[in-house]
N, C-alpha and C positions, 0 to 999 in steps of 0.2 A: 876341833870340829870334825865329825865323821865324814868320810867321803861317800859318795853315792855308790851303793853296791851294784846298781844296774850299769853304771858307766864303766865298770871294770869287768862286766860279764863278757864271756867269749862270744856271745851272740847278740851283742849290743845293736848292730845294724838291723838285724831281723826284728828285735824287740821294738826298736824305734819305728820301723816301717809298719809294724802291726798297730802301734799306738796312733801313728799318723793316719792310717787307713780306717781307724775307728773301731778296731777290735776291742771289746770290753776288757777293762782292767783285770777282772778276775779270770777271764779266759787267757789273757797274756801270762798272768802269774802261773796259772795251771800248766800252760804249754811249755814254759821254760823253768818250771819248778822253783818259782820265786814267791815271796810273800806279797800278797796283794797291796799291802800298805807301802812296801818298798817301790812297787810299780807305780802306785798312785803318787808318791812323793817325787819320783823321777819324772813322771809326766808333768806334774805341776811346776817343777823347777827347771826342766830341760827341754820340754816339747812346747813349742809356741806355734799354733796354727800353721801347719805344713812346713815348719822349719825347726831345726834343733839349735838351741842357743850355744851349745858347747862345740859345734863344728864350724869349719869355714864354709863348707858347701851344704846348703839346706837340702834335706831329703824331701822329695815331692812324692805324692801318691803315684804309683805306677800307672801310666796312661797308655792304653792300647786302642788303636782305631782300626775298624774293619770297614772297608768301603765297597759298596755294591753299585749296581747300575743306577738305582733310584733312592738309595738310602745310605746311611752311615751309622755305625754303632761305636760309641766311645765308652771305654771302661776306664774309670778313674778310681783306683783302689776298689772299694766295694760298691761304688755307684756305677750304674749302667744307664746310658742315655742313648735313645734312638732318635736320629734326625731323619725326617722324611719330608720332602718338599719344604714347606715353610714351617713345619711343626717340630718342636723340641719335646720329646716324650721321655720323662724319667721313668725307668722301669723299676719295679720292686721285685726282690727275690721271692720265689715261691718254690721251695724245695730245690730241685735241680734245674729249674728254668726261671723265667722272669715274666712279669705281667704288666701290661699297661693298666694302671688303676682306674682310668676313665672308661676305656672301651672293653676292658677285661680280656683283650687279646693276649695270647701267650707266645713267648719267644724263648728260644734256647740256642746255645752255642755248642757246636761239635767241631773240634779242631779249629780251623780258621773260618768256618762257615756259620752263618746265623740262619735260623729257621723260624717260621711262623706256623702255629697250629691252626689249621683250617678244619672246621667241623666236617665230619664224614670223609675227609681226605687224609688227615694226619698232619705230620710235620712237612712243610714245603720250604725249600731253600728260598731265602729272600730274593736272590737273583732271579728266580722264576716267578715272583709275585709282582705283577705290574699295577694292580688297581686297588690294593688295600689302602685305606684312609682316603678314598676319593670322596 
């Protein structure tokens, strides 16, 4: 029986992290110069919902949280979630920023800060925004 070519790849951890984070198989294959079928077989045999069968320690999506005065933004791999008061708002990526699909409000991250686009004012740091979503 043939061994998995991805499991012996020098960038195995990065490949696995991309697969866990939901990067499409063809994009992973292109990024690491691999055959997409090899990546597909590896994912099917070795990646199981946020953990890897062949390791002792499961890989989890990278989670980063940014806390402000009245808000929190949580990044989980490719997912971005805004918490404001009692609301949980999953944001969708739109180019270089994110959007609340319900209100159509736009958000972006620059360094460690998050910003809200306010019409006629431009991007305003969320720490300086006190009444949005009221």
